[in-house]
C-alpha positions in Angstrom: -10.2 -4.8 19.3 -11.4 -5.2 22.6 -11.7 -1.7 25.1 -8.6 -2.3 28.1 -11.5 -1.6 30.9 -14.8 -3.1 29.7 -13.9 -5.9 27.4 -16.4 -4.2 24.8 -15.5 -5.1 21.4 -14.2 -2.0 19.3 -13.5 -3.1 16.2 -13.0 -6.4 14.1 -9.6 -7.4 12.2 -10.0 -9.6 9.1 -6.9 -11.2 8.2 -6.4 -13.5 5.4 -6.1 -17.1 7.2 -4.6 -18.7 10.1 -4.0 -15.0 12.3 -2.4 -16.9 15.5 -0.2 -14.5 16.8 -0.1 -11.2 18.2 2.0 -9.3 20.1 1.9 -5.8 21.1 5.0 -2.9 21.5 3.8 -0.4 24.0 6.9 1.8 22.7 6.0 2.1 19.0 2.0 1.9 19.8 1.5 -1.1 17.3 0.1 -4.3 17.7 2.1 -7.3 14.7 -0.2 -9.8 13.8 1.3 -13.5 11.8 -0.8 -14.5 9.8 -1.4 -16.1 6.0 0.7 -18.0 4.1 3.6 -15.2 4.8 3.5 -11.6 6.8 3.0 -10.1 9.6 0.2 -7.4 9.7 1.5 -4.0 11.2 -1.9 -2.3 13.3 -2.2 1.3 15.2 -3.4 0.0 18.6 -4.9 3.2 19.5 -7.0 2.7 15.9 -6.7 -0.8 14.8 -6.1 0.6 11.3 -3.5 -1.6 9.3 -0.2 0.4 8.9 0.4 -2.8 6.5 1.9 -5.5 6.5 5.9 -6.9 6.4 6.4 -9.9 3.8 8.1 -12.9 4.9 8.9 -16.2 2.8 6.3 -18.4 4.5 3.7 -18.5 7.7 5.4 -17.2 10.9 4.8 -19.8 13.8 6.1 -17.7 16.1 7.6 -14.3 16.7 9.0 -12.2 19.6 9.4 -8.0 19.2 13.3 -7.7 20.6 13.0 -5.8 23.9 15.9 -2.8 23.0 15.5 -3.0 19.5 13.8 -2.6 16.1 13.6 -6.0 15.2 11.1 -9.2 15.6 12.4 -12.4 15.3 10.2 -14.8 13.6 10.3 -18.9 13.1 9.6 -19.5 9.9 9.8 -23.1 9.5 9.2 -24.0 5.7 11.5 -21.5 4.7 13.7 -23.5 7.2 15.0 -20.0 9.0 14.5 -17.4 11.5 14.4 -14.2 10.6 15.1 -10.3 11.9 12.6 -7.7 9.9 12.6 -4.6 11.3 9.1 -3.7 11.5 9.6 0.4 12.9 11.0 1.1 9.6 7.5 0.8 8.5 6.2 -1.9 5.9 6.9 -3.0 3.5 10.1 -4.2 5.0 12.2 -7.1 2.9 15.4 -7.0 4.3 14.8 -10.1 6.3 18.0 -11.2 8.2 18.2 -15.2 7.8 20.1 -15.9 11.2 21.0 -19.3 10.2 18.7 -21.3 12.8 16.3 -23.7 11.8 13.0 -25.3 13.5 13.8 -22.8 16.4 11.1 -20.6 18.2 11.9 -17.4 19.4 9.6 -18.0 22.4 11.5 -18.1 25.2 11.5 -16.2 28.9 10.8 -13.0 28.9 
């Protein structure tokens, strides 16, 4: 984690592998990191403390947080689905809602 004003390193967060997607939820004060063979890490944005993780059926290739709602739309191509876990309900959330789409990226115009 970096200081927003000075860019000084405050803390190093470690994930198992392939941590390549990060999203910030200003409303909840949380960061979400897609990583490993299937998880979204939930991190307190102020402290960098882990709040847990949300299990997914395979590695998340991309995800977007719902603007006016509680879900994260996650592209999970190895499972052939786009899912919508509810991060605000707290980890672990295993109620992944498959939307039936395949190989779609939820990254689009903001």
